[in-house]
Jmol script that loads the backbone (N, CA, C; Angstrom):
load data "model"
ATOM      1  N   MET A   1     138.049   2.845  26.884  1.00  0.00           N
ATOM      2  CA  MET A   1     137.238   1.729  26.906  1.00  0.00           C
ATOM      3  C   MET A   1     137.677   0.787  25.550  1.00  0.00           C
ATOM      4  N   THR A   2     137.902  -0.754  26.018  1.00  0.00           N
ATOM      5  CA  THR A   2     138.388  -1.911  25.395  1.00  0.00           C
ATOM      6  C   THR A   2     137.290  -2.256  24.133  1.00  0.00           C
ATOM      7  N   ASP A   3     137.670  -2.405  22.889  1.00  0.00           N
ATOM      8  CA  ASP A   3     137.107  -2.641  21.884  1.00  0.00           C
ATOM      9  C   ASP A   3     136.920  -4.598  22.351  1.00  0.00           C
ATOM     10  N   ILE A   4     135.592  -5.249  22.159  1.00  0.00           N
ATOM     11  CA  ILE A   4     135.697  -6.444  22.088  1.00  0.00           C
ATOM     12  C   ILE A   4     135.510  -7.060  20.570  1.00  0.00           C
ATOM     13  N   SER A   5     136.002  -7.924  20.130  1.00  0.00           N
ATOM     14  CA  SER A   5     136.084  -8.497  18.973  1.00  0.00           C
ATOM     15  C   SER A   5     135.476  -9.934  18.871  1.00  0.00           C
ATOM     16  N   TYR A   6     135.079 -10.283  17.922  1.00  0.00           N
ATOM     17  CA  TYR A   6     134.610 -11.679  17.804  1.00  0.00           C
ATOM     18  C   TYR A   6     134.680 -12.288  16.665  1.00  0.00           C
ATOM     19  N   ASP A   7     135.597 -13.397  16.535  1.00  0.00           N
ATOM     20  CA  ASP A   7     136.047 -14.112  15.387  1.00  0.00           C
ATOM     21  C   ASP A   7     135.403 -15.450  15.322  1.00  0.00           C
ATOM     22  N   ARG A   8     134.185 -15.993  14.649  1.00  0.00           N
ATOM     23  CA  ARG A   8     133.663 -17.131  14.920  1.00  0.00           C
ATOM     24  C   ARG A   8     134.685 -18.190  14.143  1.00  0.00           C
ATOM     25  N   TYR A   9     135.498 -17.639  13.051  1.00  0.00           N
ATOM     26  CA  TYR A   9     136.267 -18.881  12.390  1.00  0.00           C
ATOM     27  C   TYR A   9     137.570 -18.877  13.359  1.00  0.00           C
ATOM     28  N   ALA A  10     137.978 -18.031  13.882  1.00  0.00           N
ATOM     29  CA  ALA A  10     139.183 -18.278  14.981  1.00  0.00           C
ATOM     30  C   ALA A  10     139.025 -19.197  15.804  1.00  0.00           C
ATOM     31  N   LEU A  11     137.760 -18.982  16.385  1.00  0.00           N
ATOM     32  CA  LEU A  11     137.346 -20.215  17.301  1.00  0.00           C
ATOM     33  C   LEU A  11     136.945 -21.359  16.989  1.00  0.00           C
ATOM     34  N   GLY A  12     136.949 -21.394  15.493  1.00  0.00           N
ATOM     35  CA  GLY A  12     136.784 -22.892  14.784  1.00  0.00           C
ATOM     36  C   GLY A  12     135.039 -23.279  14.669  1.00  0.00           C
ATOM     37  N   ILE A  13     134.166 -22.081  14.965  1.00  0.00           N
ATOM     38  CA  ILE A  13     132.997 -22.105  14.514  1.00  0.00           C
ATOM     39  C   ILE A  13     132.589 -22.185  13.128  1.00  0.00           C
ATOM     40  N   VAL A  14     132.117 -23.413  12.961  1.00  0.00           N
ATOM     41  CA  VAL A  14     131.716 -23.369  11.317  1.00  0.00           C
ATOM     42  C   VAL A  14     130.009 -23.398  11.446  1.00  0.00           C
ATOM     43  N   SER A  15     129.467 -23.056  10.216  1.00  0.00           N
ATOM     44  CA  SER A  15     128.037 -23.306  10.054  1.00  0.00           C
ATOM     45  C   SER A  15     127.787 -24.478   9.716  1.00  0.00           C
ATOM     46  N   LYS A  16     126.525 -25.043  10.298  1.00  0.00           N
ATOM     47  CA  LYS A  16     125.826 -26.345   9.874  1.00  0.00           C
ATOM     48  C   LYS A  16     124.544 -26.409   9.542  1.00  0.00           C
ATOM     49  N   ASP A  17     124.585 -26.615   8.393  1.00  0.00           N
ATOM     50  CA  ASP A  17     123.210 -26.123   7.585  1.00  0.00           C
ATOM     51  C   ASP A  17     121.905 -27.124   8.155  1.00  0.00           C
ATOM     52  N   GLN A  18     122.569 -28.103   8.397  1.00  0.00           N
ATOM     53  CA  GLN A  18     121.599 -29.455   9.001  1.00  0.00           C
ATOM     54  C   GLN A  18     121.064 -28.974  10.214  1.00  0.00           C
ATOM     55  N   TRP A  19     121.737 -28.135  11.230  1.00  0.00           N
ATOM     56  CA  TRP A  19     120.995 -27.763  12.343  1.00  0.00           C
ATOM     57  C   TRP A  19     119.883 -26.740  12.282  1.00  0.00           C
ATOM     58  N   THR A  20     118.815 -26.896  12.753  1.00  0.00           N
ATOM     59  CA  THR A  20     117.739 -25.815  12.596  1.00  0.00           C
ATOM     60  C   THR A  20     117.419 -25.485  14.051  1.00  0.00           C
ATOM     61  N   ASP A  21     118.140 -25.316  15.136  1.00  0.00           N
ATOM     62  CA  ASP A  21     117.560 -25.018  16.506  1.00  0.00           C
ATOM     63  C   ASP A  21     117.702 -23.478  16.177  1.00  0.00           C
ATOM     64  N   GLY A  22     118.384 -22.708  15.686  1.00  0.00           N
ATOM     65  CA  GLY A  22     118.400 -21.308  15.740  1.00  0.00           C
ATOM     66  C   GLY A  22     117.083 -21.017  15.017  1.00  0.00           C
ATOM     67  N   ASP A  23     116.808 -21.324  13.829  1.00  0.00           N
ATOM     68  CA  ASP A  23     115.304 -21.310  13.136  1.00  0.00           C
ATOM     69  C   ASP A  23     114.087 -21.475  14.087  1.00  0.00           C
ATOM     70  N   ASP A  24     114.260 -22.941  14.813  1.00  0.00           N
ATOM     71  CA  ASP A  24     113.182 -23.246  15.360  1.00  0.00           C
ATOM     72  C   ASP A  24     113.120 -22.316  16.807  1.00  0.00           C
ATOM     73  N   LEU A  25     114.130 -22.034  17.197  1.00  0.00           N
ATOM     74  CA  LEU A  25     113.815 -21.045  18.496  1.00  0.00           C
ATOM     75  C   LEU A  25     113.305 -19.643  18.256  1.00  0.00           C
ATOM     76  N   ALA A  26     113.620 -19.406  16.903  1.00  0.00           N
ATOM     77  CA  ALA A  26     113.123 -18.316  16.337  1.00  0.00           C
ATOM     78  C   ALA A  26     111.400 -18.144  16.165  1.00  0.00           C
ATOM     79  N   GLN A  27     111.251 -19.082  15.675  1.00  0.00           N
ATOM     80  CA  GLN A  27     109.681 -19.339  15.731  1.00  0.00           C
ATOM     81  C   GLN A  27     108.933 -19.421  16.723  1.00  0.00           C
ATOM     82  N   VAL A  28     109.521 -20.096  17.802  1.00  0.00           N
ATOM     83  CA  VAL A  28     108.921 -20.496  19.107  1.00  0.00           C
ATOM     84  C   VAL A  28     109.011 -18.680  19.546  1.00  0.00           C
ATOM     85  N   GLY A  29     109.892 -18.363  19.714  1.00  0.00           N
ATOM     86  CA  GLY A  29     110.021 -16.804  20.271  1.00  0.00           C
ATOM     87  C   GLY A  29     108.889 -16.258  19.670  1.00  0.00           C
ATOM     88  N   ALA A  30     108.974 -16.121  18.388  1.00  0.00           N
ATOM     89  CA  ALA A  30     107.650 -15.299  17.604  1.00  0.00           C
ATOM     90  C   ALA A  30     106.298 -15.501  18.104  1.00  0.00           C
ATOM     91  N   ALA A  31     106.231 -16.826  18.055  1.00  0.00           N
ATOM     92  CA  ALA A  31     105.028 -17.442  18.766  1.00  0.00           C
ATOM     93  C   ALA A  31     104.665 -16.860  20.311  1.00  0.00           C
ATOM     94  N   VAL A  32     105.540 -17.065  20.705  1.00  0.00           N
ATOM     95  CA  VAL A  32     105.467 -16.332  22.501  1.00  0.00           C
ATOM     96  C   VAL A  32     104.920 -15.307  22.380  1.00  0.00           C
ATOM     97  N   GLY A  33     105.657 -14.241  21.336  1.00  0.00           N
ATOM     98  CA  GLY A  33     105.425 -12.840  21.402  1.00  0.00           C
ATOM     99  C   GLY A  33     103.938 -12.489  21.041  1.00  0.00           C
ATOM    100  N   LYS A  34     103.444 -13.594  20.302  1.00  0.00           N
ATOM    101  CA  LYS A  34     101.939 -13.095  19.647  1.00  0.00           C
ATOM    102  C   LYS A  34     100.994 -13.815  20.517  1.00  0.00           C
ATOM    103  N   LEU A  35     101.138 -14.503  22.085  1.00  0.00           N
ATOM    104  CA  LEU A  35     100.307 -14.863  22.568  1.00  0.00           C
ATOM    105  C   LEU A  35      99.067 -13.769  22.872  1.00  0.00           C
ATOM    106  N   ASN A  36      97.926 -14.243  22.786  1.00  0.00           N
ATOM    107  CA  ASN A  36      96.848 -13.415  23.334  1.00  0.00           C
ATOM    108  C   ASN A  36      96.631 -13.789  24.796  1.00  0.00           C
ATOM    109  N   MET A  37      96.707 -12.570  25.542  1.00  0.00           N
ATOM    110  CA  MET A  37      96.372 -12.257  27.132  1.00  0.00           C
ATOM    111  C   MET A  37      95.067 -12.388  27.556  1.00  0.00           C
ATOM    112  N   VAL A  38      94.035 -12.253  26.441  1.00  0.00           N
ATOM    113  CA  VAL A  38      92.793 -11.805  26.614  1.00  0.00           C
ATOM    114  C   VAL A  38      92.029 -13.353  26.989  1.00  0.00           C
ATOM    115  N   GLY A  39      91.366 -12.876  28.282  1.00  0.00           N
ATOM    116  CA  GLY A  39      90.632 -13.997  28.841  1.00  0.00           C
ATOM    117  C   GLY A  39      91.365 -14.500  29.792  1.00  0.00           C
ATOM    118  N   ILE A  40      92.594 -14.463  30.262  1.00  0.00           N
ATOM    119  CA  ILE A  40      93.381 -15.180  31.399  1.00  0.00           C
ATOM    120  C   ILE A  40      92.894 -14.661  32.585  1.00  0.00           C
ATOM    121  N   ALA A  41      92.602 -13.184  32.895  1.00  0.00           N
ATOM    122  CA  ALA A  41      92.358 -12.726  34.225  1.00  0.00           C
ATOM    123  C   ALA A  41      90.881 -12.282  33.967  1.00  0.00           C
ATOM    124  N   TYR A  42      89.956 -12.443  34.405  1.00  0.00           N
ATOM    125  CA  TYR A  42      88.651 -11.708  34.487  1.00  0.00           C
ATOM    126  C   TYR A  42      88.282 -10.458  35.532  1.00  0.00           C
ATOM    127  N   ASP A  43      87.729  -9.758  35.417  1.00  0.00           N
ATOM    128  CA  ASP A  43      87.293  -8.665  36.265  1.00  0.00           C
ATOM    129  C   ASP A  43      86.378  -9.390  37.255  1.00  0.00           C
ATOM    130  N   LEU A  44      86.494  -8.754  38.653  1.00  0.00           N
ATOM    131  CA  LEU A  44      85.908  -9.229  39.804  1.00  0.00           C
ATOM    132  C   LEU A  44      84.493  -8.588  39.646  1.00  0.00           C
ATOM    133  N   PRO A  45      83.487  -9.434  40.117  1.00  0.00           N
ATOM    134  CA  PRO A  45      82.135  -8.723  40.114  1.00  0.00           C
ATOM    135  C   PRO A  45      82.082  -7.230  40.836  1.00  0.00           C
ATOM    136  N   ALA A  46      82.755  -7.239  42.052  1.00  0.00           N
ATOM    137  CA  ALA A  46      82.861  -5.584  42.715  1.00  0.00           C
ATOM    138  C   ALA A  46      84.100  -5.271  42.986  1.00  0.00           C
ATOM    139  N   GLY A  47      84.142  -4.167  43.094  1.00  0.00           N
ATOM    140  CA  GLY A  47      85.565  -3.768  43.563  1.00  0.00           C
ATOM    141  C   GLY A  47      86.099  -2.721  42.257  1.00  0.00           C
ATOM    142  N   ASP A  48      87.517  -2.335  42.534  1.00  0.00           N
ATOM    143  CA  ASP A  48      88.046  -1.576  41.604  1.00  0.00           C
ATOM    144  C   ASP A  48      89.110  -2.290  40.406  1.00  0.00           C
ATOM    145  N   ASN A  49      88.932  -3.720  40.735  1.00  0.00           N
ATOM    146  CA  ASN A  49      89.725  -4.529  40.110  1.00  0.00           C
ATOM    147  C   ASN A  49      91.429  -4.304  39.758  1.00  0.00           C
ATOM    148  N   VAL A  50      91.875  -3.422  40.742  1.00  0.00           N
ATOM    149  CA  VAL A  50      93.329  -3.087  40.453  1.00  0.00           C
ATOM    150  C   VAL A  50      94.335  -4.304  40.531  1.00  0.00           C
ATOM    151  N   GLY A  51      93.865  -5.254  41.071  1.00  0.00           N
ATOM    152  CA  GLY A  51      94.962  -6.466  41.254  1.00  0.00           C
ATOM    153  C   GLY A  51      94.641  -7.358  39.926  1.00  0.00           C
ATOM    154  N   VAL A  52      93.687  -7.337  39.495  1.00  0.00           N
ATOM    155  CA  VAL A  52      93.223  -8.213  38.193  1.00  0.00           C
ATOM    156  C   VAL A  52      93.992  -7.309  36.985  1.00  0.00           C
ATOM    157  N   ALA A  53      93.737  -5.997  36.962  1.00  0.00           N
ATOM    158  CA  ALA A  53      94.638  -4.989  35.764  1.00  0.00           C
ATOM    159  C   ALA A  53      96.033  -5.194  36.307  1.00  0.00           C
ATOM    160  N   ALA A  54      96.613  -5.288  37.252  1.00  0.00           N
ATOM    161  CA  ALA A  54      98.129  -5.515  37.545  1.00  0.00           C
ATOM    162  C   ALA A  54      98.463  -6.904  37.058  1.00  0.00           C
ATOM    163  N   LEU A  55      97.515  -7.861  37.326  1.00  0.00           N
ATOM    164  CA  LEU A  55      97.856  -9.226  36.904  1.00  0.00           C
ATOM    165  C   LEU A  55      97.993  -9.310  35.364  1.00  0.00           C
ATOM    166  N   ARG A  56      97.226  -8.580  34.652  1.00  0.00           N
ATOM    167  CA  ARG A  56      97.177  -8.658  32.988  1.00  0.00           C
ATOM    168  C   ARG A  56      98.572  -8.002  32.663  1.00  0.00           C
ATOM    169  N   GLU A  57      98.691  -6.809  33.415  1.00  0.00           N
ATOM    170  CA  GLU A  57      99.882  -6.200  32.917  1.00  0.00           C
ATOM    171  C   GLU A  57     101.118  -7.108  33.300  1.00  0.00           C
ATOM    172  N   ALA A  58     101.490  -7.581  34.370  1.00  0.00           N
ATOM    173  CA  ALA A  58     102.344  -8.529  34.559  1.00  0.00           C
ATOM    174  C   ALA A  58     102.567  -9.638  33.470  1.00  0.00           C
ATOM    175  N   LEU A  59     101.493 -10.276  33.143  1.00  0.00           N
ATOM    176  CA  LEU A  59     101.199 -11.273  32.022  1.00  0.00           C
ATOM    177  C   LEU A  59     101.621 -10.754  30.905  1.00  0.00           C
ATOM    178  N   ASN A  60     101.628  -9.553  30.279  1.00  0.00           N
ATOM    179  CA  ASN A  60     101.932  -9.150  29.133  1.00  0.00           C
ATOM    180  C   ASN A  60     103.292  -8.835  29.236  1.00  0.00           C
ATOM    181  N   HIS A  61     103.710  -8.240  30.311  1.00  0.00           N
ATOM    182  CA  HIS A  61     105.296  -8.087  30.324  1.00  0.00           C
ATOM    183  C   HIS A  61     106.152  -9.374  30.273  1.00  0.00           C
ATOM    184  N   PHE A  62     105.521 -10.463  31.117  1.00  0.00           N
ATOM    185  CA  PHE A  62     106.193 -11.668  30.760  1.00  0.00           C
ATOM    186  C   PHE A  62     106.108 -12.136  29.719  1.00  0.00           C
ATOM    187  N   ARG A  63     105.071 -12.199  28.813  1.00  0.00           N
ATOM    188  CA  ARG A  63     105.005 -12.958  27.470  1.00  0.00           C
ATOM    189  C   ARG A  63     106.099 -12.045  26.877  1.00  0.00           C
ATOM    190  N   ASP A  64     106.294 -10.528  26.799  1.00  0.00           N
ATOM    191  CA  ASP A  64     107.063  -9.728  25.908  1.00  0.00           C
ATOM    192  C   ASP A  64     108.490 -10.092  26.337  1.00  0.00           C
ATOM    193  N   TYR A  65     108.942 -10.564  27.586  1.00  0.00           N
ATOM    194  CA  TYR A  65     110.293 -10.588  27.718  1.00  0.00           C
ATOM    195  C   TYR A  65     110.735 -12.150  27.537  1.00  0.00           C
ATOM    196  N   MET A  66     109.957 -12.995  27.767  1.00  0.00           N
ATOM    197  CA  MET A  66     110.048 -14.514  27.666  1.00  0.00           C
ATOM    198  C   MET A  66     110.357 -14.431  25.819  1.00  0.00           C
ATOM    199  N   SER A  67     109.752 -13.681  25.235  1.00  0.00           N
ATOM    200  CA  SER A  67     109.714 -14.065  23.507  1.00  0.00           C
ATOM    201  C   SER A  67     111.194 -13.313  23.412  1.00  0.00           C
ATOM    202  N   ALA A  68     111.469 -12.242  23.894  1.00  0.00           N
ATOM    203  CA  ALA A  68     112.600 -11.560  23.715  1.00  0.00           C
ATOM    204  C   ALA A  68     113.978 -12.600  24.036  1.00  0.00           C
ATOM    205  N   ALA A  69     113.548 -13.238  25.314  1.00  0.00           N
ATOM    206  CA  ALA A  69     114.631 -14.116  25.740  1.00  0.00           C
ATOM    207  C   ALA A  69     114.759 -15.215  24.761  1.00  0.00           C
ATOM    208  N   VAL A  70     113.787 -15.955  24.589  1.00  0.00           N
ATOM    209  CA  VAL A  70     114.027 -17.002  23.303  1.00  0.00           C
ATOM    210  C   VAL A  70     114.458 -16.511  22.163  1.00  0.00           C
ATOM    211  N   LEU A  71     114.416 -15.313  21.599  1.00  0.00           N
ATOM    212  CA  LEU A  71     114.824 -14.805  20.263  1.00  0.00           C
ATOM    213  C   LEU A  71     116.280 -14.654  20.701  1.00  0.00           C
ATOM    214  N   GLU A  72     116.655 -14.072  21.712  1.00  0.00           N
ATOM    215  CA  GLU A  72     118.250 -14.144  21.994  1.00  0.00           C
ATOM    216  C   GLU A  72     118.532 -15.641  22.038  1.00  0.00           C
ATOM    217  N   TYR A  73     117.990 -16.732  22.661  1.00  0.00           N
ATOM    218  CA  TYR A  73     118.625 -17.727  22.417  1.00  0.00           C
ATOM    219  C   TYR A  73     118.618 -18.455  20.780  1.00  0.00           C
ATOM    220  N   SER A  74     117.818 -17.922  20.182  1.00  0.00           N
ATOM    221  CA  SER A  74     118.090 -17.962  18.612  1.00  0.00           C
ATOM    222  C   SER A  74     119.048 -17.408  17.972  1.00  0.00           C
ATOM    223  N   ASP A  75     119.429 -16.067  18.677  1.00  0.00           N
ATOM    224  CA  ASP A  75     120.216 -15.739  17.806  1.00  0.00           C
ATOM    225  C   ASP A  75     122.068 -16.197  18.293  1.00  0.00           C
ATOM    226  N   ALA A  76     121.698 -16.695  19.563  1.00  0.00           N
ATOM    227  CA  ALA A  76     123.079 -17.410  20.129  1.00  0.00           C
ATOM    228  C   ALA A  76     123.168 -18.608  19.492  1.00  0.00           C
ATOM    229  N   CYS A  77     122.164 -19.573  19.137  1.00  0.00           N
ATOM    230  CA  CYS A  77     122.248 -20.587  18.381  1.00  0.00           C
ATOM    231  C   CYS A  77     122.755 -20.531  16.823  1.00  0.00           C
ATOM    232  N   SER A  78     122.439 -19.403  16.201  1.00  0.00           N
ATOM    233  CA  SER A  78     122.782 -18.835  14.780  1.00  0.00           C
ATOM    234  C   SER A  78     124.314 -18.451  15.089  1.00  0.00           C
ATOM    235  N   GLU A  79     124.822 -17.607  15.978  1.00  0.00           N
ATOM    236  CA  GLU A  79     126.204 -17.300  16.091  1.00  0.00           C
ATOM    237  C   GLU A  79     126.924 -18.601  16.339  1.00  0.00           C
ATOM    238  N   LEU A  80     126.500 -19.516  17.017  1.00  0.00           N
ATOM    239  CA  LEU A  80     127.438 -20.297  17.450  1.00  0.00           C
ATOM    240  C   LEU A  80     127.336 -21.694  16.435  1.00  0.00           C
ATOM    241  N   GLY A  81     126.883 -21.634  15.346  1.00  0.00           N
ATOM    242  CA  GLY A  81     127.067 -22.523  14.023  1.00  0.00           C
ATOM    243  C   GLY A  81     125.805 -23.302  13.450  1.00  0.00           C
ATOM    244  N   SER A  82     124.682 -23.010  14.266  1.00  0.00           N
ATOM    245  CA  SER A  82     123.468 -23.672  13.755  1.00  0.00           C
ATOM    246  C   SER A  82     122.782 -23.108  12.520  1.00  0.00           C
ATOM    247  N   GLY A  83     123.256 -21.765  12.377  1.00  0.00           N
ATOM    248  CA  GLY A  83     122.901 -21.122  11.064  1.00  0.00           C
ATOM    249  C   GLY A  83     123.495 -20.643  10.325  1.00  0.00           C
ATOM    250  N   VAL A  84     123.504 -20.022   9.335  1.00  0.00           N
ATOM    251  CA  VAL A  84     124.563 -19.162   8.412  1.00  0.00           C
ATOM    252  C   VAL A  84     125.295 -18.336   9.140  1.00  0.00           C
ATOM    253  N   ALA A  85     126.580 -18.275   8.544  1.00  0.00           N
ATOM    254  CA  ALA A  85     127.441 -17.162   9.422  1.00  0.00           C
ATOM    255  C   ALA A  85     126.971 -15.928   9.043  1.00  0.00           C
ATOM    256  N   GLU A  86     126.129 -15.520   7.857  1.00  0.00           N
ATOM    257  CA  GLU A  86     125.489 -14.076   7.639  1.00  0.00           C
ATOM    258  C   GLU A  86     124.492 -13.858   8.814  1.00  0.00           C
ATOM    259  N   VAL A  87     123.902 -14.595   9.560  1.00  0.00           N
ATOM    260  CA  VAL A  87     122.755 -14.250  10.401  1.00  0.00           C
ATOM    261  C   VAL A  87     123.232 -13.299  11.338  1.00  0.00           C
ATOM    262  N   SER A  88     124.587 -13.291  11.866  1.00  0.00           N
ATOM    263  CA  SER A  88     125.192 -12.654  12.776  1.00  0.00           C
ATOM    264  C   SER A  88     124.986 -11.063  12.384  1.00  0.00           C
ATOM    265  N   GLN A  89     125.021 -10.630  11.047  1.00  0.00           N
ATOM    266  CA  GLN A  89     124.960  -9.446  10.609  1.00  0.00           C
ATOM    267  C   GLN A  89     123.867  -8.686  10.486  1.00  0.00           C
ATOM    268  N   ASN A  90     122.852  -9.668  10.550  1.00  0.00           N
ATOM    269  CA  ASN A  90     121.336  -9.013  10.597  1.00  0.00           C
ATOM    270  C   ASN A  90     120.467  -9.703  11.341  1.00  0.00           C
ATOM    271  N   MET A  91     120.127  -9.826  12.552  1.00  0.00           N
ATOM    272  CA  MET A  91     119.858 -10.459  13.422  1.00  0.00           C
ATOM    273  C   MET A  91     117.963  -9.917  13.305  1.00  0.00           C
ATOM    274  N   ASP A  92     117.914  -8.907  13.453  1.00  0.00           N
ATOM    275  CA  ASP A  92     116.608  -8.251  13.294  1.00  0.00           C
ATOM    276  C   ASP A  92     115.590  -8.935  12.201  1.00  0.00           C
ATOM    277  N   SER A  93     116.624  -9.026  10.987  1.00  0.00           N
ATOM    278  CA  SER A  93     115.580  -9.335   9.970  1.00  0.00           C
ATOM    279  C   SER A  93     115.299 -10.707   9.858  1.00  0.00           C
ATOM    280  N   THR A  94     116.287 -11.590  10.575  1.00  0.00           N
ATOM    281  CA  THR A  94     115.915 -12.931  10.916  1.00  0.00           C
ATOM    282  C   THR A  94     114.858 -13.234  11.849  1.00  0.00           C
ATOM    283  N   GLU A  95     114.730 -12.591  12.825  1.00  0.00           N
ATOM    284  CA  GLU A  95     113.687 -12.491  13.861  1.00  0.00           C
ATOM    285  C   GLU A  95     112.650 -12.176  13.251  1.00  0.00           C
ATOM    286  N   THR A  96     111.988 -10.830  12.513  1.00  0.00           N
ATOM    287  CA  THR A  96     110.863 -10.813  11.521  1.00  0.00           C
ATOM    288  C   THR A  96     110.391 -12.028  10.473  1.00  0.00           C
ATOM    289  N   TYR A  97     111.356 -12.302  10.033  1.00  0.00           N
ATOM    290  CA  TYR A  97     111.084 -13.393   8.833  1.00  0.00           C
ATOM    291  C   TYR A  97     110.385 -14.358   9.734  1.00  0.00           C
ATOM    292  N   ASN A  98     111.223 -15.184  10.742  1.00  0.00           N
ATOM    293  CA  ASN A  98     110.463 -16.093  11.547  1.00  0.00           C
ATOM    294  C   ASN A  98     109.145 -15.743  12.253  1.00  0.00           C
ATOM    295  N   ARG A  99     109.052 -14.736  12.721  1.00  0.00           N
ATOM    296  CA  ARG A  99     107.816 -13.945  13.117  1.00  0.00           C
ATOM    297  C   ARG A  99     106.771 -14.276  12.260  1.00  0.00           C
ATOM    298  N   ASP A 100     106.762 -13.772  11.135  1.00  0.00           N
ATOM    299  CA  ASP A 100     106.114 -13.784  10.148  1.00  0.00           C
ATOM    300  C   ASP A 100     105.825 -15.463   9.738  1.00  0.00           C
ATOM    301  N   LYS A 101     106.668 -16.375   9.676  1.00  0.00           N
ATOM    302  CA  LYS A 101     106.604 -17.619   9.445  1.00  0.00           C
ATOM    303  C   LYS A 101     105.858 -18.273  10.659  1.00  0.00           C
ATOM    304  N   ALA A 102     105.877 -17.910  11.917  1.00  0.00           N
ATOM    305  CA  ALA A 102     104.981 -18.536  12.958  1.00  0.00           C
ATOM    306  C   ALA A 102     103.677 -18.103  12.704  1.00  0.00           C
ATOM    307  N   CYS A 103     103.554 -16.953  12.472  1.00  0.00           N
ATOM    308  CA  CYS A 103     102.022 -16.639  12.176  1.00  0.00           C
ATOM    309  C   CYS A 103     101.462 -17.137  10.902  1.00  0.00           C
ATOM    310  N   ALA A 104     102.254 -17.464  10.166  1.00  0.00           N
ATOM    311  CA  ALA A 104     101.641 -18.225   9.086  1.00  0.00           C
ATOM    312  C   ALA A 104     101.339 -19.787   9.049  1.00  0.00           C
ATOM    313  N   ALA A 105     102.067 -20.233  10.166  1.00  0.00           N
ATOM    314  CA  ALA A 105     102.013 -21.581  10.384  1.00  0.00           C
ATOM    315  C   ALA A 105     100.601 -21.792  11.380  1.00  0.00           C
ATOM    316  N   ALA A 106     100.728 -20.678  12.235  1.00  0.00           N
ATOM    317  CA  ALA A 106      99.428 -20.864  13.245  1.00  0.00           C
ATOM    318  C   ALA A 106      98.222 -20.536  12.344  1.00  0.00           C
ATOM    319  N   THR A 107      98.035 -19.955  11.640  1.00  0.00           N
ATOM    320  CA  THR A 107      97.134 -19.756  10.791  1.00  0.00           C
ATOM    321  C   THR A 107      96.396 -20.791  10.022  1.00  0.00           C
ATOM    322  N   ARG A 108      97.598 -21.734   9.563  1.00  0.00           N
ATOM    323  CA  ARG A 108      97.448 -22.825   8.563  1.00  0.00           C
ATOM    324  C   ARG A 108      96.840 -23.979   9.829  1.00  0.00           C
ATOM    325  N   LEU A 109      97.422 -23.827  10.936  1.00  0.00           N
ATOM    326  CA  LEU A 109      96.874 -24.861  11.696  1.00  0.00           C
ATOM    327  C   LEU A 109      95.440 -24.635  12.529  1.00  0.00           C
ATOM    328  N   GLY A 110      94.923 -23.352  12.316  1.00  0.00           N
ATOM    329  CA  GLY A 110      93.965 -22.840  12.736  1.00  0.00           C
ATOM    330  C   GLY A 110      93.745 -22.541  14.258  1.00  0.00           C
ATOM    331  N   VAL A 111      94.952 -21.980  14.708  1.00  0.00           N
ATOM    332  CA  VAL A 111      94.894 -21.100  15.880  1.00  0.00           C
ATOM    333  C   VAL A 111      95.640 -19.956  15.683  1.00  0.00           C
ATOM    334  N   GLY A 112      95.804 -19.260  14.539  1.00  0.00           N
ATOM    335  CA  GLY A 112      96.227 -18.024  14.638  1.00  0.00           C
ATOM    336  C   GLY A 112      95.587 -16.586  15.558  1.00  0.00           C
ATOM    337  N   GLU A 113      94.227 -17.135  15.589  1.00  0.00           N
ATOM    338  CA  GLU A 113      93.659 -16.330  16.589  1.00  0.00           C
ATOM    339  C   GLU A 113      94.202 -16.015  18.125  1.00  0.00           C
ATOM    340  N   TYR A 114      95.027 -16.824  18.311  1.00  0.00           N
ATOM    341  CA  TYR A 114      95.479 -17.100  19.743  1.00  0.00           C
ATOM    342  C   TYR A 114      97.227 -16.478  19.749  1.00  0.00           C
ATOM    343  N   LEU A 115      97.419 -16.006  18.493  1.00  0.00           N
ATOM    344  CA  LEU A 115      98.785 -15.018  18.426  1.00  0.00           C
ATOM    345  C   LEU A 115      98.470 -13.815  18.454  1.00  0.00           C
TER     346      LEU A 115
END
end "model"
wireframe off; spacefill off
backbone 0.3
color backbone group
């Protein structure tokens, strides 16, 4: 198997501190992952509600996958120069940090219960 190496400096990728897209996308990804799906689909008055339960489950999966996708875009932005070079060494801590920031911001805005 061949090893793939990545050298951001050899590619001419430099950190741009004024760019915030990686941080912004991380906060969006964190907020999307915390969206509350309660009240999206209500049980029908009769029947087993299998379809309603399947819809709820599908929405939960969609939320989780969309959050993961946006967080991956955040990682890519950080890798490609919008963040600091060290971000590539510890993406998980960056995502946790931004998830916490998104929750704090939502609480300050009075919409924390929706996350």
